[in-house]
N, CA, C and O atoms as a MOPAC input file, in Angstrom:
PM7 MOZYME 1SCF
protein

 N    -85.68200 1    70.66200 1  -200.18500 1
 C    -86.07100 1    69.51000 1  -200.96600 1
 C    -85.72600 1    68.23800 1  -200.17300 1
 O    -84.65700 1    68.13500 1  -199.57100 1
 N    -86.63900 1    67.29600 1  -200.19000 1
 C    -86.38700 1    66.00400 1  -199.56000 1
 C    -86.12200 1    64.99300 1  -200.66100 1
 O    -86.87600 1    64.89300 1  -201.62900 1
 N    -85.04900 1    64.25400 1  -200.50000 1
 C    -84.66800 1    63.23400 1  -201.48300 1
 C    -84.04400 1    62.05200 1  -200.75500 1
 O    -83.71300 1    62.14500 1  -199.57300 1
 N    -83.88600 1    60.95000 1  -201.46000 1
 C    -83.27600 1    59.76000 1  -200.87100 1
 C    -81.81700 1    60.02300 1  -200.50400 1
 O    -81.10200 1    60.74200 1  -201.20300 1
 N    -81.40300 1    59.43600 1  -199.41300 1
 C    -79.99700 1    59.49300 1  -198.98200 1
 C    -79.14400 1    58.74800 1  -199.99900 1
 O    -79.48700 1    57.64100 1  -200.41300 1
 N    -78.04500 1    59.35000 1  -200.39600 1
 C    -77.08700 1    58.71100 1  -201.30100 1
 C    -75.83100 1    58.34800 1  -200.51600 1
 O    -75.60000 1    58.86400 1  -199.42300 1
 N    -75.03900 1    57.47200 1  -201.07300 1
 C    -73.80800 1    57.03400 1  -200.42100 1
 C    -72.91000 1    58.22000 1  -200.06700 1
 O    -72.28600 1    58.22800 1  -199.00600 1
 N    -72.84200 1    59.20900 1  -200.93900 1
 C    -71.98000 1    60.36200 1  -200.66000 1
 C    -72.57000 1    61.31700 1  -199.61800 1
 O    -71.92800 1    62.30400 1  -199.26000 1
 N    -73.77800 1    61.03700 1  -199.12900 1
 C    -74.40200 1    61.83100 1  -198.06600 1
 C    -74.11000 1    61.28900 1  -196.67000 1
 O    -74.32600 1    61.98000 1  -195.67500 1
 N    -73.62200 1    60.05900 1  -196.59900 1
 C    -73.54900 1    59.36200 1  -195.30800 1
 C    -72.68400 1    60.10200 1  -194.29700 1
 O    -73.09300 1    60.24100 1  -193.14400 1
 N    -71.52300 1    60.57500 1  -194.67800 1
 C    -70.65700 1    61.27700 1  -193.71700 1
 C    -71.33400 1    62.54000 1  -193.18100 1
 O    -71.21000 1    62.84400 1  -191.99400 1
 N    -72.04600 1    63.27700 1  -194.03400 1
 C    -72.78300 1    64.45400 1  -193.57300 1
 C    -73.89100 1    64.05400 1  -192.61300 1
 O    -74.10700 1    64.71600 1  -191.59800 1
 N    -74.59500 1    62.97000 1  -192.93300 1
 C    -75.67300 1    62.50400 1  -192.05700 1
 C    -75.11900 1    62.10400 1  -190.68900 1
 O    -75.71700 1    62.42600 1  -189.66200 1
 N    -73.99800 1    61.41600 1  -190.66900 1
 C    -73.38800 1    61.01900 1  -189.39300 1
 C    -72.97700 1    62.25500 1  -188.59300 1
 O    -73.14600 1    62.28800 1  -187.37400 1
 N    -72.45100 1    63.25000 1  -189.25700 1
 C    -72.06500 1    64.49100 1  -188.57600 1
 C    -73.28600 1    65.18300 1  -187.96100 1
 O    -73.22500 1    65.66000 1  -186.82700 1
 N    -74.38500 1    65.23700 1  -188.70300 1
 C    -75.61800 1    65.83000 1  -188.17600 1
 C    -76.11900 1    65.01000 1  -186.99700 1
 O    -76.46900 1    65.56100 1  -185.95300 1
 N    -76.15400 1    63.69400 1  -187.16600 1
 C    -76.59800 1    62.80100 1  -186.08800 1
 C    -75.78900 1    63.05400 1  -184.81200 1
 O    -76.35500 1    63.17800 1  -183.72600 1
 N    -74.46600 1    63.12800 1  -184.95000 1
 C    -73.58700 1    63.29500 1  -183.80100 1
 C    -73.83900 1    64.62600 1  -183.09500 1
 O    -74.02700 1    64.65100 1  -181.87900 1
 N    -73.84600 1    65.72500 1  -183.83500 1
 C    -74.01500 1    67.03200 1  -183.18900 1
 C    -75.41600 1    67.18700 1  -182.60000 1
 O    -75.57300 1    67.75300 1  -181.51800 1
 N    -76.43400 1    66.68700 1  -183.30400 1
 C    -77.79800 1    66.78100 1  -182.77800 1
 C    -77.98900 1    65.86000 1  -181.56900 1
 O    -78.72000 1    66.20300 1  -180.64000 1
 N    -77.34200 1    64.70700 1  -181.57800 1
 C    -77.44900 1    63.77900 1  -180.44100 1
 C    -76.85200 1    64.38100 1  -179.18100 1
 O    -77.43200 1    64.26600 1  -178.10100 1
 N    -75.70800 1    65.01600 1  -179.31000 1
 C    -75.07300 1    65.65400 1  -178.15700 1
 C    -75.96800 1    66.75800 1  -177.60400 1
 O    -76.13300 1    66.88400 1  -176.39100 1
 N    -76.54900 1    67.56400 1  -178.50700 1
 C    -77.40000 1    68.66400 1  -178.06600 1
 C    -78.66900 1    68.14800 1  -177.37600 1
 O    -79.05700 1    68.66800 1  -176.32900 1
 N    -79.30700 1    67.14300 1  -177.94800 1
 C    -80.59400 1    66.67200 1  -177.43300 1
 C    -80.47600 1    65.74000 1  -176.23500 1
 O    -81.42400 1    65.58300 1  -175.46600 1
 N    -79.31400 1    65.12700 1  -176.08200 1
 C    -79.15000 1    64.10200 1  -175.05500 1
 C    -78.00500 1    64.44500 1  -174.10600 1
 O    -77.04500 1    63.68600 1  -173.97800 1
 N    -78.11200 1    65.57100 1  -173.45600 1
 C    -77.04400 1    65.98900 1  -172.54400 1
 C    -76.93900 1    65.07200 1  -171.32200 1
 O    -75.99900 1    65.19600 1  -170.53700 1
 N    -77.87900 1    64.17100 1  -171.15800 1
 C    -77.88200 1    63.21300 1  -170.05400 1
 C    -77.12100 1    61.92900 1  -170.41200 1
 O    -77.03800 1    61.00400 1  -169.60300 1
 N    -76.56800 1    61.88100 1  -171.62800 1
 C    -75.73800 1    60.75300 1  -172.07600 1
 C    -74.38400 1    61.32500 1  -172.46600 1
 O    -74.31300 1    62.38200 1  -173.09300 1
 N    -73.32100 1    60.64200 1  -172.10300 1
 C    -71.97600 1    61.17800 1  -172.33400 1
 C    -71.65800 1    61.30200 1  -173.82300 1
 O    -72.09100 1    60.49300 1  -174.64400 1
 N    -70.89800 1    62.33000 1  -174.13800 1
 C    -70.44000 1    62.52400 1  -175.51300 1
 C    -69.60600 1    61.34200 1  -175.97500 1
 O    -69.61300 1    61.00200 1  -177.15900 1
 N    -68.88600 1    60.71100 1  -175.05200 1
 C    -68.06800 1    59.53700 1  -175.39500 1
 C    -68.93100 1    58.40800 1  -175.95700 1
 O    -68.50500 1    57.68700 1  -176.85900 1
 N    -70.14600 1    58.25400 1  -175.42200 1
 C    -71.03400 1    57.22000 1  -175.95000 1
 C    -71.35700 1    57.51600 1  -177.41100 1
 O    -71.25600 1    56.63100 1  -178.26100 1
 N    -71.74400 1    58.75200 1  -177.70700 1
 C    -72.09900 1    59.09400 1  -179.08600 1
 C    -70.88700 1    58.92300 1  -180.00800 1
 O    -71.02400 1    58.44700 1  -181.13500 1
 N    -69.71500 1    59.30900 1  -179.53200 1
 C    -68.49600 1    59.11700 1  -180.33400 1
 C    -68.27500 1    57.64400 1  -180.64700 1
 O    -67.86800 1    57.28600 1  -181.75200 1
 N    -68.54600 1    56.80000 1  -179.66500 1
 C    -68.32100 1    55.35700 1  -179.85600 1
 C    -69.30600 1    54.74400 1  -180.85500 1
 O    -69.08300 1    53.63200 1  -181.33300 1
 N    -70.37500 1    55.44400 1  -181.17000 1
 C    -71.39500 1    54.91100 1  -182.07200 1
 C    -71.29700 1    55.44000 1  -183.51200 1
 O    -72.08400 1    55.03800 1  -184.36900 1
 N    -70.34900 1    56.32700 1  -183.78100 1
 C    -70.23900 1    56.90700 1  -185.12600 1
 C    -70.03700 1    55.84400 1  -186.20700 1
 O    -70.69600 1    55.88100 1  -187.24600 1
 N    -69.14500 1    54.91600 1  -185.96900 1
 C    -68.86400 1    53.88000 1  -186.97300 1
 C    -70.10600 1    53.01900 1  -187.23000 1
 O    -70.43000 1    52.71900 1  -188.37900 1
 N    -70.80000 1    52.62300 1  -186.15000 1
 C    -72.01800 1    51.83200 1  -186.33000 1
 C    -73.06800 1    52.60300 1  -187.11800 1
 O    -73.74500 1    52.03200 1  -187.97200 1
 N    -73.20500 1    53.87500 1  -186.84300 1
 C    -74.17800 1    54.68900 1  -187.57100 1
 C    -73.83600 1    54.70200 1  -189.05500 1
 O    -74.71100 1    54.52900 1  -189.90300 1
 N    -72.57300 1    54.90600 1  -189.36200 1
 C    -72.13100 1    54.99700 1  -190.75100 1
 C    -72.16400 1    53.64300 1  -191.46700 1
 O    -72.60200 1    53.55800 1  -192.61400 1
 N    -71.70400 1    52.59400 1  -190.79400 1
 C    -71.49300 1    51.31300 1  -191.46500 1
 C    -72.61500 1    50.29900 1  -191.28800 1
 O    -72.72100 1    49.35500 1  -192.07100 1
 N    -73.45700 1    50.47900 1  -190.26900 1
 C    -74.50200 1    49.49200 1  -189.99800 1
 C    -75.89200 1    50.10500 1  -190.12100 1
 O    -76.69200 1    49.68300 1  -190.95500 1
 N    -76.17300 1    51.10000 1  -189.28900 1
 C    -77.53500 1    51.61600 1  -189.21400 1
 C    -77.99400 1    52.27900 1  -190.50400 1
 O    -79.00500 1    51.87000 1  -191.07500 1
 N    -77.28600 1    53.28000 1  -190.97100 1
 C    -77.73300 1    53.98800 1  -192.18100 1
 C    -77.81000 1    53.07400 1  -193.40800 1
 O    -78.79100 1    53.15200 1  -194.14900 1
 N    -76.82200 1    52.21600 1  -193.65300 1
 C    -76.93500 1    51.34500 1  -194.82900 1
 C    -78.10200 1    50.35500 1  -194.78200 1
 O    -78.54900 1    49.88200 1  -195.82700 1
 N    -78.59200 1    50.04300 1  -193.60200 1
 C    -79.67900 1    49.07600 1  -193.47500 1
 C    -81.05900 1    49.72000 1  -193.38900 1
 O    -82.06200 1    49.01800 1  -193.26400 1
 N    -81.11800 1    51.02500 1  -193.45400 1
 C    -82.39100 1    51.75400 1  -193.38500 1
 C    -82.70000 1    52.38800 1  -194.73300 1
 O    -81.81600 1    52.57400 1  -195.56900 1
 N    -83.95600 1    52.70900 1  -194.92300 1
 C    -84.36000 1    53.57000 1  -196.02200 1
 C    -84.33000 1    54.98100 1  -195.43700 1
 O    -85.00100 1    55.25400 1  -194.44200 1
 N    -83.56400 1    55.86400 1  -196.04100 1
 C    -83.37000 1    57.19800 1  -195.46000 1
 C    -83.54100 1    58.28500 1  -196.50600 1
 O    -83.30200 1    58.08300 1  -197.69700 1
 N    -83.96400 1    59.44400 1  -196.01900 1
 C    -84.14800 1    60.62100 1  -196.85400 1
 C    -83.47100 1    61.80100 1  -196.18000 1
 O    -83.40100 1    61.87200 1  -194.95300 1
 N    -82.97500 1    62.72100 1  -196.98600 1
 C    -82.33100 1    63.92300 1  -196.46900 1
 C    -83.13900 1    65.15100 1  -196.86100 1
 O    -83.85400 1    65.15900 1  -197.86300 1
 N    -83.00500 1    66.18200 1  -196.04600 1
 C    -83.52400 1    67.49800 1  -196.37100 1
 C    -82.33100 1    68.29500 1  -196.85100 1
 O    -81.37300 1    68.50400 1  -196.10700 1
 N    -82.38800 1    68.74000 1  -198.09900 1
 C    -81.28400 1    69.47600 1  -198.71000 1
 C    -81.74700 1    70.86900 1  -199.09600 1
 O    -82.83400 1    71.04500 1  -199.64700 1
 N    -80.91800 1    71.85100 1  -198.80500 1
 C    -81.19400 1    73.23000 1  -199.18400 1
 C    -79.90000 1    73.88000 1  -199.65300 1
 O    -78.88600 1    73.82400 1  -198.95700 1
 N    -79.93100 1    74.48600 1  -200.81300 1
 C    -78.75700 1    75.16800 1  -201.38100 1
 C    -77.52800 1    74.26700 1  -201.38100 1
 O    -76.41400 1    74.72300 1  -201.12000 1
 N    -77.73700 1    72.98700 1  -201.67500 1
 C    -76.62600 1    72.04400 1  -201.77300 1
 C    -76.12000 1    71.50700 1  -200.45500 1
 O    -75.15600 1    70.74100 1  -200.43700 1
 N    -76.74200 1    71.88500 1  -199.34500 1
 C    -76.31200 1    71.40500 1  -198.02600 1
 C    -77.39300 1    70.53000 1  -197.41700 1
 O    -78.58300 1    70.82600 1  -197.51500 1
 N    -76.96000 1    69.45300 1  -196.78800 1
 C    -77.89100 1    68.58500 1  -196.07400 1
 C    -78.08600 1    69.16500 1  -194.68300 1
 O    -77.12400 1    69.38300 1  -193.94600 1
 N    -79.34600 1    69.41200 1  -194.33100 1
 C    -79.66300 1    70.02300 1  -193.04600 1
 C    -80.31800 1    69.04600 1  -192.07300 1
 O    -80.46800 1    69.35100 1  -190.89000 1
 N    -80.70900 1    67.87100 1  -192.57100 1
 C    -81.32900 1    66.88000 1  -191.70000 1
 C    -81.60800 1    65.60600 1  -192.46100 1
 O    -81.47600 1    65.55400 1  -193.68400 1
 N    -81.99900 1    64.56600 1  -191.71900 1
 C    -82.34800 1    63.30200 1  -192.35400 1
 C    -83.31000 1    62.52400 1  -191.46000 1
 O    -83.41400 1    62.76800 1  -190.25800 1
 N    -84.00400 1    61.58500 1  -192.08600 1
 C    -84.89300 1    60.67400 1  -191.38200 1
 C    -84.65200 1    59.27900 1  -191.94400 1
 O    -84.38300 1    59.12200 1  -193.13500 1
 N    -84.74900 1    58.26500 1  -191.08300 1
 C    -84.57300 1    56.88400 1  -191.50700 1
 C    -85.78000 1    56.05100 1  -191.11100 1
 O    -86.43400 1    56.31200 1  -190.10100 1
 N    -86.06100 1    55.04000 1  -191.93100 1
 C    -87.17600 1    54.12000 1  -191.71900 1
 C    -86.63300 1    52.70000 1  -191.77600 1
 O    -85.81700 1    52.36700 1  -192.63600 1
 N    -87.10300 1    51.85500 1  -190.83400 1
 C    -86.67800 1    50.45600 1  -190.82600 1
 C    -87.77900 1    49.59800 1  -190.21100 1
 O    -88.10400 1    49.73400 1  -189.03100 1
 N    -88.33900 1    48.72500 1  -191.01900 1
 C    -89.32400 1    47.74600 1  -190.56300 1
 C    -90.42600 1    48.33700 1  -189.67800 1
 O    -90.69100 1    47.83600 1  -188.58500 1
 N    -91.05800 1    49.39500 1  -190.15600 1
 C    -92.17500 1    50.00000 1  -189.44300 1
 C    -91.80000 1    51.03100 1  -188.40500 1
 O    -92.67400 1    51.59400 1  -187.74600 1
 N    -90.51900 1    51.28700 1  -188.24800 1
 C    -90.04400 1    52.18300 1  -187.20300 1
 C    -89.22100 1    53.32900 1  -187.78100 1
 O    -88.63100 1    53.21900 1  -188.85700 1
 N    -89.19800 1    54.42400 1  -187.04200 1
 C    -88.30400 1    55.54400 1  -187.34800 1
 C    -87.16900 1    55.49200 1  -186.32100 1
 O    -87.32400 1    55.98500 1  -185.20300 1
 N    -86.03300 1    54.89900 1  -186.69200 1
 C    -84.92800 1    54.82900 1  -185.73900 1
 C    -84.12600 1    56.13000 1  -185.64800 1
 O    -83.35900 1    56.32500 1  -184.70400 1
 N    -84.30500 1    57.01900 1  -186.63300 1
 C    -83.52300 1    58.25800 1  -186.61700 1
 C    -84.25100 1    59.36500 1  -187.35600 1
 O    -84.76100 1    59.17600 1  -188.46000 1
 N    -84.28600 1    60.51700 1  -186.72300 1
 C    -84.68200 1    61.76200 1  -187.38100 1
 C    -83.87200 1    62.85200 1  -186.68300 1
 O    -84.05200 1    63.11700 1  -185.49400 1
 N    -82.98900 1    63.46900 1  -187.43700 1
 C    -82.07000 1    64.44400 1  -186.86600 1
 C    -81.92600 1    65.64200 1  -187.78600 1
 O    -81.86500 1    65.50400 1  -189.00800 1
 N    -81.87100 1    66.81900 1  -187.17800 1
 C    -81.68900 1    68.07300 1  -187.90800 1
 C    -80.45700 1    68.76600 1  -187.33700 1
 O    -80.25000 1    68.79900 1  -186.12400 1
 N    -79.64900 1    69.31500 1  -188.23100 1
 C    -78.46500 1    70.05900 1  -187.80200 1
 C    -78.88400 1    71.08500 1  -186.74900 1
 O    -79.84200 1    71.82700 1  -186.96600 1
 N    -78.18700 1    71.14100 1  -185.61600 1
 C    -78.56800 1    72.07900 1  -184.55100 1
 C    -78.72100 1    73.52600 1  -185.02000 1
 O    -79.54800 1    74.26100 1  -184.48000 1
 N    -77.94100 1    73.94500 1  -186.01200 1
 C    -78.05000 1    75.32200 1  -186.50900 1
 C    -79.32000 1    75.55600 1  -187.31000 1
 O    -79.69500 1    76.70100 1  -187.56000 1
 N    -79.98300 1    74.47800 1  -187.71600 1
 C    -81.18900 1    74.59100 1  -188.54300 1
 C    -82.44700 1    74.09900 1  -187.83100 1
 O    -83.50100 1    73.96700 1  -188.45400 1
 N    -82.34300 1    73.83200 1  -186.54900 1
 C    -83.49500 1    73.34100 1  -185.80400 1
 C    -84.51000 1    74.46400 1  -185.58500 1
 O    -84.17400 1    75.64700 1  -185.63500 1
 N    -85.74800 1    74.06600 1  -185.34400 1
 C    -86.88100 1    74.97500 1  -185.10900 1
 C    -87.24300 1    75.79200 1  -186.34300 1
 O    -87.76800 1    76.90000 1  -186.23300 1
 N    -86.95800 1    75.23500 1  -187.52200 1
 C    -87.30900 1    75.88600 1  -188.78600 1
 C    -88.29500 1    75.04500 1  -189.59500 1
 O    -88.58600 1    75.37400 1  -190.74500 1
 N    -88.80900 1    73.96800 1  -189.01000 1
 C    -89.77400 1    73.12300 1  -189.69600 1
 C    -89.19900 1    71.95900 1  -190.47200 1
 O    -89.94600 1    71.20900 1  -191.10000 1
 N    -87.89300 1    71.79200 1  -190.44500 1
 C    -87.25700 1    70.71400 1  -191.20400 1
 C    -87.63700 1    69.34600 1  -190.63700 1
 O    -87.95300 1    68.42700 1  -191.39400 1
 N    -87.60800 1    69.20900 1  -189.33200 1
 C    -87.99600 1    67.94200 1  -188.70800 1
 C    -89.43100 1    67.57800 1  -189.03700 1
 O    -89.73100 1    66.41500 1  -189.30800 1
 N    -90.31500 1    68.55600 1  -189.01600 1
 C    -91.72100 1    68.31800 1  -189.36000 1
 C    -91.84400 1    67.84900 1  -190.80700 1
 O    -92.59300 1    66.91400 1  -191.09100 1
 N    -91.12500 1    68.48100 1  -191.71400 1
 C    -91.17700 1    68.07000 1  -193.11900 1
 C    -90.65100 1    66.65500 1  -193.30500 1
 O    -91.23300 1    65.87300 1  -194.05700 1
 N    -89.56700 1    66.31900 1  -192.63600 1
 C    -89.02000 1    64.96600 1  -192.73700 1
 C    -89.99300 1    63.94000 1  -192.16200 1
 O    -90.21700 1    62.88600 1  -192.75700 1
 N    -90.56500 1    64.25200 1  -191.01400 1
 C    -91.51800 1    63.33800 1  -190.39200 1
 C    -92.74900 1    63.15600 1  -191.28900 1
 O    -93.21100 1    62.03100 1  -191.48400 1
 N    -93.27200 1    64.24100 1  -191.82700 1
 C    -94.42900 1    64.14700 1  -192.70800 1
 C    -94.12400 1    63.34900 1  -193.97600 1
 O    -95.00300 1    62.67000 1  -194.50700 1
 N    -92.90600 1    63.42800 1  -194.45500 1
 C    -92.49900 1    62.65500 1  -195.63100 1
 C    -92.65600 1    61.15900 1  -195.35800 1
 O    -93.17000 1    60.42100 1  -196.19900 1
 N    -92.21800 1    60.72400 1  -194.19600 1
 C    -92.33000 1    59.30800 1  -193.84200 1
 C    -93.79500 1    58.94700 1  -193.56400 1
 O    -94.24900 1    57.87200 1  -193.95500 1
 N    -94.52600 1    59.82400 1  -192.90200 1
 C    -95.94600 1    59.56800 1  -192.62600 1
 C    -96.75700 1    59.44700 1  -193.91900 1
 O    -97.74000 1    58.70800 1  -193.96500 1
 N    -96.35300 1    60.16200 1  -194.96000 1
 C    -97.03900 1    60.05900 1  -196.25100 1
 C    -96.79500 1    58.70700 1  -196.91600 1
 O    -97.61700 1    58.25400 1  -197.71200 1
 N    -95.68400 1    58.06500 1  -196.60100 1
 C    -95.31500 1    56.79700 1  -197.22800 1
 C    -95.86900 1    55.57000 1  -196.50800 1
 O    -96.09400 1    54.53300 1  -197.13200 1
 N    -96.08700 1    55.68200 1  -195.21000 1
 C    -96.45700 1    54.51700 1  -194.40700 1
 C    -97.68400 1    54.83900 1  -193.55400 1
 O    -97.89500 1    55.98600 1  -193.15900 1
 N    -98.48400 1    53.81500 1  -193.27700 1
 C    -99.72300 1    54.03900 1  -192.52200 1
 C    -99.55500 1    53.85200 1  -191.02200 1
 O   -100.40200 1    54.30400 1  -190.25100 1
 N    -98.49000 1    53.20300 1  -190.59300 1
 C    -98.21100 1    53.01600 1  -189.17000 1
 C    -96.72200 1    53.16500 1  -188.92100 1
 O    -95.89900 1    52.68900 1  -189.70300 1
 N    -96.38700 1    53.82600 1  -187.83000 1
 C    -94.98800 1    54.04400 1  -187.47000 1
 C    -94.80600 1    53.89100 1  -185.96500 1
 O    -95.70000 1    54.22300 1  -185.18600 1
 N    -93.66000 1    53.39500 1  -185.57000 1
 C    -93.28100 1    53.37200 1  -184.16500 1
 C    -91.91800 1    54.03800 1  -184.03100 1
 O    -91.18800 1    54.20500 1  -185.00800 1
 N    -91.59800 1    54.40800 1  -182.81500 1
 C    -90.28700 1    54.97400 1  -182.51400 1
 C    -90.09700 1    54.95500 1  -181.00900 1
 O    -91.04000 1    54.72500 1  -180.25200 1
 N    -88.87800 1    55.19900 1  -180.58900 1
 C    -88.59700 1    55.39800 1  -179.16800 1
 C    -87.93000 1    56.75000 1  -178.99400 1
 O    -87.21400 1    57.23300 1  -179.87100 1
 N    -88.18400 1    57.34500 1  -177.84400 1
 C    -87.58000 1    58.63100 1  -177.50700 1
 C    -87.24000 1    58.58900 1  -176.01800 1
 O    -88.04200 1    58.13200 1  -175.20300 1
 N    -86.06400 1    59.06300 1  -175.67700 1
 C    -85.66000 1    59.09000 1  -174.27100 1
 C    -86.62300 1    59.94500 1  -173.46200 1
 O    -87.00100 1    61.03700 1  -173.88800 1
 N    -87.01400 1    59.45400 1  -172.30500 1
 C    -87.95600 1    60.20100 1  -171.47400 1
 C    -87.36400 1    61.52000 1  -170.98900 1
 O    -88.10700 1    62.46300 1  -170.71700 1
 N    -86.05400 1    61.60300 1  -170.87700 1
 C    -85.40400 1    62.85100 1  -170.46300 1
 C    -85.34400 1    63.88400 1  -171.59600 1
 O    -85.03300 1    65.05000 1  -171.35500 1
 N    -85.63900 1    63.46100 1  -172.81400 1
 C    -85.62300 1    64.34800 1  -173.97300 1
 C    -87.04400 1    64.89300 1  -174.17400 1
 O    -87.72700 1    64.54700 1  -175.13800 1
 N    -87.46500 1    65.74300 1  -173.25400 1
 C    -88.84400 1    66.22800 1  -173.21900 1
 C    -89.24300 1    66.99800 1  -174.48000 1
 O    -90.37200 1    66.86800 1  -174.95200 1
 N    -88.33900 1    67.78500 1  -175.01800 1
 C    -88.66100 1    68.58000 1  -176.20700 1
 C    -89.02000 1    67.67500 1  -177.38600 1
 O    -90.00000 1    67.92700 1  -178.08700 1
 N    -88.23900 1    66.63900 1  -177.60400 1
 C    -88.50800 1    65.73500 1  -178.71800 1
 C    -89.74900 1    64.89200 1  -178.45500 1
 O    -90.51900 1    64.61500 1  -179.37500 1
 N    -89.94500 1    64.48400 1  -177.21100 1
 C    -91.15000 1    63.73600 1  -176.85200 1
 C    -92.39000 1    64.57300 1  -177.19000 1
 O    -93.35100 1    64.06100 1  -177.76300 1
 N    -92.36200 1    65.83300 1  -176.84000 1
 C    -93.48900 1    66.71300 1  -177.14100 1
 C    -93.64300 1    66.93700 1  -178.65000 1
 O    -94.76600 1    67.05500 1  -179.14100 1
 N    -92.54600 1    66.99600 1  -179.38000 1
 C    -92.59100 1    67.11800 1  -180.84500 1
 C    -93.39000 1    65.96300 1  -181.43000 1
 O    -94.28400 1    66.17600 1  -182.24900 1
 N    -93.07600 1    64.75000 1  -181.01900 1
 C    -93.79000 1    63.58600 1  -181.55400 1
 C    -95.25100 1    63.58500 1  -181.13300 1
 O    -96.12200 1    63.25200 1  -181.93700 1
 N    -95.53400 1    63.94700 1  -179.89900 1
 C    -96.93400 1    64.01300 1  -179.44500 1
 C    -97.70300 1    65.04300 1  -180.27100 1
 O    -98.84800 1    64.80800 1  -180.65800 1
 N    -97.07500 1    66.17400 1  -180.53600 1
 C    -97.69300 1    67.22200 1  -181.35800 1
 C    -98.04500 1    66.70200 1  -182.75200 1
 O    -99.01200 1    67.15500 1  -183.36400 1
 N    -97.25700 1    65.75200 1  -183.24700 1
 C    -97.45800 1    65.20200 1  -184.59300 1
 C    -98.25000 1    63.90200 1  -184.58800 1
 O    -98.18800 1    63.12500 1  -185.54100 1
 N    -98.99000 1    63.66900 1  -183.51400 1
 C    -99.94300 1    62.57000 1  -183.50700 1
 C    -99.46600 1    61.24500 1  -182.96200 1
 O   -100.21500 1    60.26900 1  -182.98500 1
 N    -98.24200 1    61.18000 1  -182.47500 1
 C    -97.75600 1    59.94500 1  -181.86600 1
 C    -98.30700 1    59.83800 1  -180.44900 1
 O    -98.48200 1    60.84400 1  -179.76200 1
 N    -98.57500 1    58.61400 1  -180.02500 1
 C    -99.03800 1    58.39000 1  -178.65700 1
 C    -98.05700 1    57.46800 1  -177.94300 1
 O    -97.39400 1    56.63800 1  -178.56500 1
 N    -97.98000 1    57.62900 1  -176.63600 1
 C    -97.12300 1    56.76700 1  -175.81900 1
 C    -97.76800 1    55.39300 1  -175.70600 1
 O    -98.95700 1    55.27900 1  -175.40800 1
 N    -96.98400 1    54.35700 1  -175.94400 1
 C    -97.45100 1    52.99000 1  -175.77300 1
 C    -96.97400 1    52.40200 1  -174.45300 1
 O    -97.74100 1    51.78600 1  -173.71300 1
 N    -95.68900 1    52.60600 1  -174.17600 1
 C    -95.09500 1    52.00800 1  -172.98300 1
 C    -93.75700 1    52.67200 1  -172.71000 1
 O    -93.27100 1    53.49300 1  -173.48800 1
 N    -93.18100 1    52.29300 1  -171.58500 1
 C    -91.81800 1    52.71600 1  -171.25900 1
 C    -90.92500 1    51.48700 1  -171.33200 1
 O    -91.35900 1    50.36700 1  -171.06000 1
 N    -89.67800 1    51.71300 1  -171.70300 1
 C    -88.70100 1    50.63600 1  -171.76400 1
 C    -87.32800 1    51.22300 1  -171.43800 1
 O    -87.16800 1    52.44100 1  -171.35000 1
 N    -86.37300 1    50.37100 1  -171.26500 1
 C    -85.00400 1    50.80400 1  -170.99300 1
 C    -84.16000 1    50.55800 1  -172.23800 1
 O    -84.18900 1    49.46600 1  -172.80600 1
 N    -83.42300 1    51.55500 1  -172.65500 1
 C    -82.52900 1    51.41900 1  -173.80800 1
 C    -81.41000 1    50.44700 1  -173.44400 1
 O    -80.70600 1    50.63200 1  -172.45100 1
 N    -81.26100 1    49.41600 1  -174.25800 1
 C    -80.25200 1    48.40200 1  -173.97100 1
 C    -78.82400 1    48.93700 1  -174.07600 1
 O    -77.90600 1    48.35900 1  -173.49400 1
 N    -78.62800 1    50.02100 1  -174.80100 1
 C    -77.28000 1    50.56600 1  -175.00700 1
 C    -76.87100 1    51.56500 1  -173.93400 1
 O    -75.70500 1    51.61500 1  -173.54200 1
 N    -77.83500 1    52.36700 1  -173.45200 1
 C    -77.49000 1    53.43800 1  -172.51000 1
 C    -78.02800 1    53.21200 1  -171.10700 1
 O    -77.56800 1    53.84700 1  -170.15800 1
 N    -78.99900 1    52.31300 1  -170.96500 1
 C    -79.63300 1    52.09500 1  -169.66600 1
 C    -80.62300 1    53.18700 1  -169.28900 1
 O    -81.11400 1    53.21200 1  -168.16100 1
 N    -80.91800 1    54.07800 1  -170.20800 1
 C    -81.83300 1    55.19300 1  -169.95500 1
 C    -83.27000 1    54.80800 1  -170.33800 1
 O    -83.49700 1    54.01200 1  -171.24900 1
 N    -84.22100 1    55.39200 1  -169.62100 1
 C    -85.62300 1    55.12300 1  -169.88600 1
 C    -86.08200 1    55.79800 1  -171.18100 1
 O    -85.70000 1    56.92900 1  -171.47900 1
 N    -86.91100 1    55.07600 1  -171.94100 1
 C    -87.46800 1    55.58600 1  -173.18400 1
 C    -88.97800 1    55.37200 1  -173.20700 1
 O    -89.51200 1    54.49100 1  -172.53200 1
 N    -89.65200 1    56.20500 1  -174.00200 1
 C    -91.04800 1    55.97100 1  -174.33900 1
 C    -91.07400 1    55.26400 1  -175.68200 1
 O    -90.38500 1    55.68100 1  -176.61300 1
 N    -91.85200 1    54.21000 1  -175.79400 1
 C    -92.16500 1    53.63400 1  -177.09400 1
 C    -93.44300 1    54.31600 1  -177.54600 1
 O    -94.42900 1    54.34700 1  -176.81100 1
 N    -93.42700 1    54.86700 1  -178.76500 1
 C    -94.55200 1    55.64200 1  -179.26600 1
 C    -95.00300 1    55.06800 1  -180.60700 1
 O    -94.24000 1    54.39800 1  -181.30300 1
 N    -96.27000 1    55.34900 1  -180.95700 1
 C    -96.75700 1    54.91800 1  -182.26600 1
 C    -97.65400 1    55.97400 1  -182.86900 1
 O    -98.18000 1    56.84700 1  -182.17900 1
 N    -97.81200 1    55.87000 1  -184.17300 1
 C    -98.68900 1    56.74000 1  -184.94600 1
 C    -99.34800 1    55.87900 1  -186.02600 1
 O    -98.72200 1    54.96600 1  -186.56400 1
 N   -100.59500 1    56.16800 1  -186.33700 1
 C   -101.28100 1    55.46800 1  -187.42700 1
 C   -102.19400 1    56.44200 1  -188.15100 1
 O   -102.78600 1    57.33100 1  -187.53800 1
 N   -102.30300 1    56.26200 1  -189.47200 1
 C   -103.25300 1    57.05800 1  -190.26300 1
 C   -104.65100 1    56.62100 1  -189.88700 1
 O   -104.88600 1    55.45000 1  -189.58500 1
 N   -105.57100 1    57.55300 1  -189.90500 1
 C   -106.97100 1    57.22600 1  -189.61700 1
 C   -107.68800 1    56.87600 1  -190.89400 1
 O   -108.88000 1    56.56900 1  -190.86800 1

């Protein structure tokens, strides 16, 4: 079931974000992700509209939306490749007619996931926080 993120979900969402970030971004130090936990909990999630995927009382993933962009979509590593990310992405696509996002160019699996779901590459940019190259991507309903 997909539902809105509640205040009591935030710590679980941060935990999922952290473990999934480490798994997907082995080219960025774990120390960087650790240093961002507080910002994720206190700044990013509270300022986004977010939804969680919940099954049997456990949160297995979440997606966030902010001003036309998807700044976060993360699935617990133990639950990846089960369609949860697709369901979360489709939930946001059903709500909005245009979306943008960035994905690290070294994160080929996720880049291909977005391409598979209709996103196209717009440009490349450098992440101001990590110095790593990213693709800026967009999607629009036809």
